[in-house]
VMD Tcl script that draws the C-alpha trace (Angstrom):
set ca {
  {-7.88 -13.47 -1.07}
  {-10.87 -13.52 -3.34}
  {-10.51 -14.24 -7.14}
  {-12.62 -13.69 -10.31}
  {-12.13 -16.03 -13.45}
  {-13.33 -14.46 -16.10}
  {-13.61 -15.07 -19.80}
  {-15.82 -15.35 -23.06}
  {-16.60 -11.66 -23.37}
  {-16.32 -9.54 -26.63}
  {-12.60 -6.60 -26.34}
  {-14.55 -4.07 -25.22}
  {-15.67 -5.28 -21.91}
  {-12.16 -6.99 -21.42}
  {-10.74 -3.62 -21.96}
  {-13.16 -1.90 -19.24}
  {-12.76 -4.73 -17.03}
  {-8.85 -4.77 -17.20}
  {-8.90 -0.97 -17.03}
  {-10.89 -0.96 -14.05}
  {-8.43 -4.05 -12.63}
  {-4.77 -2.54 -13.29}
  {-3.85 -2.82 -9.69}
  {-5.75 -6.56 -8.35}
  {-5.36 -7.99 -11.96}
  {-1.68 -7.73 -11.82}
  {-2.08 -8.99 -8.66}
  {-3.67 -12.27 -9.87}
  {-7.23 -10.97 -8.26}
  {-8.80 -11.11 -11.46}
  {-7.68 -13.87 -13.96}
  {-8.83 -13.45 -17.33}
  {-9.20 -16.81 -19.17}
  {-8.82 -16.84 -22.81}
  {-10.74 -18.97 -25.33}
  {-10.14 -21.92 -27.41}
  {-9.69 -20.26 -30.66}
  {-12.64 -20.05 -33.10}
  {-15.29 -20.39 -30.97}
  {-15.06 -17.63 -28.21}
  {-15.67 -20.26 -24.95}
  {-13.21 -20.31 -22.36}
  {-10.87 -22.99 -21.97}
  {-12.31 -25.52 -20.26}
  {-8.79 -27.12 -18.92}
  {-6.75 -24.26 -18.61}
  {-10.29 -22.74 -16.61}
  {-10.07 -25.62 -14.12}
  {-6.48 -26.13 -13.52}
  {-6.41 -22.04 -12.64}
  {-8.84 -22.86 -10.18}
  {-7.38 -26.07 -9.13}
  {-4.23 -24.11 -8.65}
  {-6.30 -21.48 -6.88}
  {-8.25 -23.77 -4.59}
  {-4.93 -25.09 -3.39}
  {-3.64 -21.94 -2.73}
  {-6.73 -21.98 0.15}
  {-8.47 -18.79 -2.29}
  {-11.39 -18.42 -2.93}
  {-12.35 -18.50 -6.68}
  {-15.55 -17.60 -9.11}
  {-16.56 -18.15 -12.20}
  {-18.15 -14.82 -13.83}
  {-18.58 -16.83 -17.86}
  {-20.31 -15.27 -21.01}
  {-23.09 -17.01 -22.13}
  {-21.62 -19.88 -24.33}
  {-21.45 -20.14 -27.81}
  {-21.07 -24.41 -27.61}
  {-24.59 -25.82 -26.18}
  {-22.45 -28.47 -25.24}
  {-20.06 -25.73 -22.92}
  {-21.89 -26.48 -19.90}
  {-22.35 -29.41 -19.09}
  {-18.71 -30.22 -19.96}
  {-17.70 -27.54 -17.64}
  {-19.62 -28.62 -14.82}
  {-18.21 -32.30 -15.34}
  {-14.79 -30.70 -15.53}
  {-15.24 -28.77 -12.08}
  {-16.94 -31.90 -10.43}
  {-14.25 -34.22 -10.66}
  {-11.89 -31.49 -9.79}
  {-14.21 -30.04 -6.91}
  {-14.16 -33.88 -5.74}
  {-10.87 -33.24 -4.84}
  {-11.52 -30.54 -2.55}
  {-14.00 -31.86 -0.19}
  {-15.02 -27.97 1.41}
  {-15.01 -26.30 -1.53}
  {-16.95 -24.49 -3.45}
  {-17.15 -22.90 -7.23}
  {-20.45 -21.15 -8.13}
  {-21.67 -21.95 -11.49}
  {-21.19 -19.67 -14.71}
  {-23.47 -17.15 -14.37}
  {-23.40 -17.07 -18.17}
  {-23.84 -13.28 -18.97}
  {-24.47 -12.17 -22.42}
  {-20.98 -11.65 -23.88}
  {-21.63 -7.82 -24.82}
  {-23.03 -6.61 -21.41}
  {-19.86 -5.45 -20.17}
  {-21.69 -3.02 -17.27}
  {-23.63 -6.90 -15.90}
  {-19.15 -8.00 -15.54}
  {-17.99 -4.58 -13.86}
  {-21.57 -5.01 -11.30}
  {-20.97 -9.00 -10.77}
  {-17.25 -7.83 -9.61}
  {-17.72 -4.65 -7.72}
  {-19.76 -6.97 -5.52}
  {-17.39 -9.95 -5.39}
  {-14.31 -7.92 -4.52}
  {-15.50 -5.43 -3.48}
  {-15.67 -1.37 -4.56}
  {-11.94 -0.65 -2.79}
  {-10.81 -3.10 -5.72}
  {-11.64 -0.98 -8.80}
  {-9.37 1.91 -9.96}
  {-11.35 4.52 -11.80}
  {-11.16 4.61 -15.78}
  {-8.66 7.28 -16.75}
  {-10.82 10.12 -17.95}
  {-9.36 12.50 -20.66}
  {-8.58 15.14 -17.86}
  {-6.25 13.09 -16.13}
  {-4.63 11.97 -19.51}
  {-4.13 15.69 -20.10}
  {-2.79 16.65 -17.09}
  {-0.32 13.55 -16.67}
  {1.16 13.87 -20.36}
  {1.96 17.71 -19.92}
  {1.18 18.95 -23.08}
  {3.31 16.18 -24.80}
  {1.08 13.63 -27.43}
  {0.93 9.57 -27.19}
  {2.49 8.19 -30.54}
  {-0.11 4.75 -31.09}
  {1.74 2.28 -33.67}
  {-0.18 -0.80 -34.73}
  {-1.07 -2.45 -38.16}
  {-3.39 -1.46 -40.72}
  {-5.50 -4.52 -40.56}
  {-5.52 -4.82 -36.63}
  {-7.72 -3.05 -33.96}
  {-6.61 0.28 -33.58}
  {-6.02 2.29 -30.55}
  {-8.84 4.94 -31.25}
  {-11.21 2.09 -31.01}
  {-9.49 0.95 -27.35}
  {-9.20 4.46 -25.66}
  {-13.04 4.72 -26.84}
  {-14.06 1.96 -25.74}
  {-12.43 3.22 -21.82}
  {-14.86 6.21 -22.38}
  {-13.15 8.56 -24.45}
  {-14.66 10.62 -27.83}
  {-12.78 10.08 -31.07}
  {-12.15 14.00 -30.92}
  {-10.79 13.49 -27.45}
  {-7.99 10.59 -28.76}
  {-7.47 12.42 -31.67}
  {-6.64 15.51 -29.17}
  {-4.25 13.15 -26.84}
  {-2.69 10.96 -29.79}
  {-1.21 10.73 -33.00}
  {-1.96 7.15 -34.39}
  {0.73 5.86 -37.12}
  {-1.32 2.34 -38.99}
  {0.94 0.69 -40.93}
  {1.94 -2.27 -42.99}
  {5.59 -3.01 -41.72}
  {7.85 -1.87 -38.77}
  {10.05 -0.69 -41.75}
  {7.37 2.46 -42.33}
  {7.68 3.45 -38.92}
  {10.42 6.44 -39.16}
  {9.25 8.33 -42.60}
  {5.83 8.13 -40.44}
  {6.98 9.64 -37.21}
  {8.23 12.30 -39.32}
  {4.86 13.62 -40.25}
  {3.70 13.73 -36.22}
  {4.04 16.87 -33.91}
  {6.42 17.26 -31.19}
  {6.90 17.80 -28.01}
  {5.97 13.79 -28.45}
  {5.12 11.59 -24.90}
  {5.06 7.77 -25.07}
  {5.28 5.26 -27.62}
  {2.78 3.02 -27.08}
  {3.64 -0.33 -29.64}
  {0.89 -2.96 -30.64}
  {3.31 -5.59 -32.71}
  {1.68 -8.32 -32.99}
  {1.73 -8.13 -37.15}
  {4.41 -5.48 -36.71}
  {7.29 -7.59 -35.06}
  {9.19 -6.03 -32.46}
  {12.18 -5.02 -34.58}
  {11.52 -1.28 -34.17}
  {14.06 1.03 -35.58}
  {16.94 2.06 -34.26}
  {16.27 5.41 -34.04}
  {12.48 5.30 -32.83}
  {14.10 2.95 -30.14}
  {16.60 5.93 -29.04}
  {13.99 8.54 -28.82}
  {11.37 6.51 -26.93}
  {14.02 5.12 -25.01}
  {12.29 4.96 -21.52}
  {9.25 5.75 -22.55}
  {7.62 3.59 -24.96}
  {5.24 0.53 -24.37}
  {6.02 -2.59 -26.50}
  {2.90 -5.18 -26.22}
  {1.15 -7.47 -28.69}
  {-1.89 -5.93 -29.41}
  {-3.31 -2.27 -29.23}
  {-5.27 -3.47 -25.99}
  {-2.34 -4.88 -24.09}
  {-0.11 -1.77 -24.93}
  {-3.23 0.30 -24.25}
  {-3.60 -1.73 -20.48}
  {0.41 -1.38 -19.70}
  {0.47 2.18 -20.91}
  {-2.96 2.97 -18.10}
  {-1.03 1.04 -15.20}
  {1.96 2.89 -15.83}
  {0.83 6.39 -16.05}
  {-1.20 5.52 -12.92}
  {2.48 4.25 -10.87}
  {3.45 7.41 -12.34}
  {0.74 10.07 -11.05}
  {1.10 8.22 -7.87}
  {5.18 8.13 -7.76}
  {3.64 12.67 -8.59}
  {1.58 12.75 -5.84}
  {4.02 11.44 -3.43}
  {6.62 13.73 -4.52}
  {4.52 16.33 -3.95}
  {3.06 14.84 -0.97}
  {6.56 14.57 0.64}
  {7.30 18.23 -0.13}
  {3.95 19.76 1.21}
  {5.21 17.03 4.89}
  {8.33 19.06 3.98}
  {6.71 22.54 3.88}
  {4.52 21.79 7.50}
  {8.01 21.90 9.31}
  {10.02 24.40 9.93}
  {13.53 25.22 8.20}
  {16.72 22.72 9.37}
  {18.15 25.21 11.27}
  {17.02 27.52 14.35}
  {19.84 29.47 15.15}
  {19.84 32.58 18.43}
  {22.14 33.98 20.31}
  {21.11 31.16 23.36}
  {21.26 28.03 21.36}
  {21.15 26.10 18.12}
  {19.15 23.45 16.93}
  {19.72 21.36 13.85}
  {17.22 18.51 12.37}
  {17.64 15.74 10.29}
  {14.84 14.15 8.58}
  {14.43 11.15 6.11}
  {11.22 9.35 5.59}
  {11.51 5.50 4.70}
  {9.20 5.71 2.18}
  {8.74 8.74 0.02}
  {6.52 10.37 2.81}
  {6.32 8.86 6.35}
  {4.37 9.19 10.07}
  {8.11 11.14 11.24}
  {7.47 15.33 11.86}
  {9.43 17.29 14.47}
  {8.21 21.18 15.03}
  {9.45 24.01 16.99}
  {8.36 27.69 17.42}
  {8.62 30.54 19.40}
  {5.86 31.57 22.09}
  {4.97 35.50 22.57}
  {6.33 34.73 25.85}
  {9.58 34.11 24.87}
  {9.70 30.00 25.21}
  {10.60 27.89 23.00}
  {8.43 24.86 22.23}
  {10.04 21.54 20.54}
  {8.17 18.33 19.55}
  {9.65 15.77 17.68}
  {6.78 12.79 17.11}
  {6.61 8.81 15.53}
  {3.07 8.51 14.41}
  {2.48 4.64 14.48}
  {3.04 3.08 10.34}
  {4.50 4.25 7.45}
  {3.47 6.15 4.19}
  {0.64 8.36 3.25}
  {-1.70 6.71 5.85}
  {1.08 7.61 8.60}
  {1.80 11.00 6.72}
  {-1.84 12.76 6.99}
  {-2.40 11.31 10.41}
  {1.54 12.41 11.20}
  {-0.41 16.43 9.78}
  {-3.18 16.01 11.73}
  {-1.07 15.37 14.97}
  {1.39 18.51 14.52}
  {-2.09 20.57 13.72}
  {-3.45 18.95 17.02}
  {0.12 20.15 19.58}
  {0.53 23.56 17.48}
  {-3.19 24.62 19.13}
  {-3.15 23.24 22.06}
  {0.45 25.05 22.75}
  {-0.60 28.32 21.28}
  {-3.91 28.00 23.38}
  {-1.30 27.88 26.20}
  {-1.53 24.16 26.91}
  {1.41 22.62 29.10}
  {3.42 19.74 27.48}
  {1.39 17.42 29.38}
  {-2.10 18.97 28.55}
  {-0.68 18.84 24.73}
  {-0.23 14.56 24.94}
  {-3.75 14.54 26.88}
  {-5.02 16.17 23.31}
  {-3.18 14.29 20.95}
  {-4.38 11.16 22.66}
  {-8.11 12.12 22.63}
  {-7.95 13.15 19.02}
  {-6.26 9.63 17.92}
  {-8.52 7.59 20.39}
  {-11.65 9.75 17.85}
  {-9.60 8.59 14.77}
  {-8.98 5.12 16.23}
  {-12.99 4.62 16.53}
  {-13.57 5.49 13.52}
  {-10.68 3.02 11.88}
  {-11.59 0.62 13.75}
  {-7.75 0.01 14.02}
  {-4.96 1.38 17.16}
  {-3.02 4.47 16.03}
  {-0.66 5.59 18.37}
  {2.31 8.60 18.40}
  {5.83 8.35 20.27}
  {5.98 11.75 21.34}
  {8.51 14.15 22.60}
  {6.97 17.56 23.39}
  {8.89 20.18 25.41}
  {8.70 24.02 26.41}
  {12.00 25.40 27.07}
  {11.98 28.83 29.07}
  {15.16 30.15 27.56}
  {15.78 33.31 30.58}
  {16.84 30.04 33.05}
  {17.09 26.78 30.03}
  {14.79 25.16 31.97}
  {12.93 22.34 30.13}
  {9.20 21.02 30.80}
  {8.52 17.98 28.37}
  {6.25 15.09 28.14}
  {7.62 11.99 26.39}
  {6.73 8.36 25.48}
  {8.74 6.32 23.76}
  {11.79 3.29 23.50}
  {14.30 5.88 22.48}
  {14.93 8.12 25.72}
  {16.33 11.51 24.77}
  {20.35 12.17 25.38}
  {21.27 14.78 27.73}
  {25.19 15.40 26.60}
  {26.27 17.69 29.59}
  {29.52 20.22 29.15}
  {31.47 18.26 31.03}
  {30.76 14.62 29.04}
  {28.55 14.34 31.93}
  {25.27 12.10 30.36}
  {21.39 12.00 30.77}
  {18.58 10.09 29.68}
  {15.40 11.75 29.94}
  {12.63 9.80 31.83}
  {9.59 8.61 30.20}
  {6.78 10.78 31.77}
  {3.82 9.08 29.94}
  {1.88 6.65 28.10}
  {1.37 6.61 24.33}
  {-1.36 9.35 23.10}
  {-3.49 7.06 21.32}
  {-2.80 3.54 23.02}
  {-5.83 2.21 25.07}
  {-5.06 -0.58 27.18}
  {-7.77 -2.75 29.02}
  {-7.65 -1.93 32.49}
  {-5.23 0.76 32.35}
  {-5.55 4.50 32.20}
  {-3.41 6.68 30.12}
  {-1.08 8.07 32.08}
  {0.10 12.27 30.62}
  {2.33 13.89 33.39}
  {4.98 15.89 32.69}
  {8.92 16.70 34.30}
  {12.01 19.38 34.04}
  {15.29 19.19 33.11}
  {18.20 22.28 33.66}
  {19.70 22.73 30.38}
  {23.64 24.58 31.04}
  {26.14 25.98 28.52}
  {27.65 23.97 26.07}
  {25.02 20.85 26.83}
  {23.27 19.18 23.74}
  {19.80 17.70 23.80}
  {19.81 15.20 21.39}
  {15.91 13.69 20.37}
  {15.36 11.26 17.89}
  {13.14 8.35 16.79}
  {13.40 5.06 16.43}
  {14.64 4.80 12.46}
  {17.67 6.60 13.88}
  {17.99 4.49 16.77}
  {16.78 1.03 15.95}
  {19.88 -0.87 16.29}
  {18.70 -0.10 19.98}
  {22.01 0.83 21.25}
  {22.06 3.82 22.80}
  {25.70 3.81 23.51}
  {27.14 3.37 19.89}
  {24.75 7.24 19.61}
  {25.89 8.31 22.38}
  {30.08 7.71 21.47}
  {29.15 9.15 18.12}
  {27.83 12.25 19.55}
  {30.48 12.75 22.12}
  {32.91 13.07 18.54}
  {30.87 15.48 17.42}
  {30.68 17.19 20.46}
  {32.78 20.23 19.42}
  {31.62 20.99 15.81}
  {28.52 22.93 14.96}
  {25.34 21.54 16.06}
  {24.09 21.58 12.36}
  {27.09 19.37 11.28}
  {26.75 17.64 14.14}
  {23.14 16.44 13.07}
  {24.08 15.54 10.08}
  {26.93 13.33 11.19}
  {24.62 11.78 13.49}
  {22.27 10.64 10.53}
  {25.23 9.00 8.22}
  {26.30 7.38 11.86}
  {22.74 5.64 11.97}
  {22.39 4.75 8.41}
  {25.96 3.42 8.02}
  {24.79 0.90 11.15}
  {21.59 -0.01 9.39}
  {22.25 0.10 5.76}
  {19.07 0.91 5.22}
  {16.21 2.64 7.01}
  {13.28 -0.06 7.83}
  {11.74 3.53 9.48}
  {11.46 6.82 9.52}
  {14.34 8.75 10.76}
  {14.08 11.73 12.69}
  {16.72 14.03 14.97}
  {16.41 16.85 16.37}
  {19.86 18.11 18.23}
  {19.77 21.70 20.11}
  {23.36 23.01 21.52}
  {23.02 25.58 24.10}
}
mol new
graphics top color blue
foreach p $ca { graphics top sphere $p radius 0.5 }
foreach p [lrange $ca 0 end-1] q [lrange $ca 1 end] { graphics top cylinder $p $q radius 0.2 }
display resetview
């Protein structure tokens, strides 16, 4: 891990840097070294100790320090670093850059170069904060003789007018004044930012009740603002993921397909907010029914985006008359293209079937390790064959293989297709037992019970879990 040690800069630089590096700061990629008191020069003993711990942890440290006030600072620091580096013969620590204390932009540029642009979090804009607050207003509380929240937010790039439009700042002498001052602020109120440095933590009880779960209580206005921005970023991510999950669900059909000749019931449970599993079914103009269950490698937002693209390719290919083997080849080609752009290997476990509802003949392609199960009307069990290689997977010296085969479904048969989240305990016998137990129940009830059975078996899903149950 690259670790940047920064110190000796004035408060505006600290605000900007911490705001930019909210995520890396909390993961110890950026370590702010406090000064020694009256002089702003960073504490040498603390700095050397932190660098020593970083080297012991196998990290790669870098110093970015402001030009020192004390003329003896640099020689003393170099001597201390030299003594410490003597214990790490292979280590190298760049000497301080000694940037002017107010040159925030030079600090940020140096950190960009060192840690990479991907490490930076964008500064919040007025519009982004308006969207997050949803009509409420921030309540900022600080001591009259301490730096104000208005100053902190303007150092982040907001104008005074924008801050006034977003927040009410209460400048008080003691915490006991807070309740009466708060009555003068309009509603609806959003989060409370409370700087306790000279006010103390003894907030009136009625204020605690009003802002329970929506308060940030930190030492200074700077500390409270940085924590608030970090929390608001996480909340925005949570909202984005919730919206992505609604979109992902909308891309899939409803949980039940019901017709006179068959019923299909589904269950979908991502291990995170969104995931790489999906299922699909849709009718073609000639009366055939397309049925798809897929599990894209990986989890989370990246896998969900890849799943959406895979679903789009499959729908397009089937609509254009492709057979299951041809569909799988289209998916493979698209994943190979994406893998080339990513520099990694993404693949998909895929069941793609076309059911001729007149003679109940299912043509399908399947690649994966959780073989679909057919429970026949008489209780016999058939496991469907693997017909090809995983789309997207490229093995040196082996040509990908995409074939399909057919299976006849009879009256009373049930087909269960599922991803490894459902079958991650790798025991088809237990799942077959559960399928037999619920064989007489309607498909939607049986599907729900099968998922519940899987949950009970694994306690917590470590992978996305998806199943469809087709009942003839």
